C-alpha positions in Angstrom: -17.2 -16.7 -25.6 -15.3 -13.5 -25.0 -14.5 -12.5 -21.4 -16.7 -9.6 -20.4 -14.9 -8.7 -17.1 -16.7 -8.1 -13.9 -20.3 -7.0 -14.5 -20.8 -5.8 -10.9 -18.2 -4.4 -8.6 -17.9 -2.7 -5.2 -21.1 -4.3 -4.0 -21.3 -6.9 -1.2 -20.1 -10.2 -2.5 -18.5 -8.8 -5.7 -15.0 -7.8 -6.9 -13.6 -4.8 -4.9 -9.8 -4.9 -5.3 -7.1 -6.4 -7.5 -3.5 -7.0 -6.7 -0.6 -7.4 -9.1 2.7 -8.9 -7.9 5.4 -8.5 -10.5 9.2 -8.6 -10.9 9.1 -5.2 -12.8 6.8 -2.7 -11.2 8.0 0.2 -13.5 7.2 -1.9 -16.7 3.8 -2.8 -15.3 3.1 0.9 -14.6 4.2 1.9 -18.1 2.0 -0.8 -19.7 -1.1 0.1 -17.7 -0.7 3.8 -18.3 -0.5 3.2 -22.0 -3.2 0.6 -22.2 -5.7 2.0 -19.7 -4.6 5.5 -18.7 -4.2 4.5 -15.0 -2.4 6.7 -12.5 -0.3 5.6 -9.6 1.0 6.7 -6.3 3.4 4.8 -4.0 3.6 4.4 -0.3 5.7 2.4 2.1 4.1 -0.8 3.5 6.0 -3.1 5.9 9.3 -1.8 4.7 8.5 -2.3 1.0 7.1 0.0 -1.7 3.4 -0.5 -2.5 1.8 1.2 -5.5 -1.8 2.2 -5.5 -3.5 2.1 -8.9 -6.1 4.9 -9.5 -8.7 4.9 -12.3 -11.2 7.6 -12.8 -10.2 9.2 -9.5 -10.8 6.0 -7.5 -8.2 3.6 -5.9 -8.9 0.3 -7.6 -5.8 -1.9 -7.2 -2.3 -2.4 -5.9 1.1 -3.4 -7.3 3.9 -5.0 -5.3 7.4 -6.1 -6.4 8.1 -9.8 -6.1 10.9 -10.4 -3.7 13.3 -13.3 -3.1 10.6 -15.3 -1.3 9.1 -16.1 -4.8 10.9 -19.0 -6.5 13.0 -18.0 -9.5 10.8 -20.1 -11.9 7.7 -18.0 -11.1 7.3 -15.5 -13.9 
């Protein structure tokens, strides 16, 4: 069975936001721009950079860099 994704979003009790935590934010942004045409804007949050993902003019997700609090073996 192929994964169809979320059938309903932004309604009570459904998916409304996604987060990506990665060791390489710039590589993730390049990938998602090429694959899905997403746009990005960055902001400061608690002393770190937080990237907002925009699709079709809507904010849909966020990207954060993994810091030293993540064990080295976590990809």
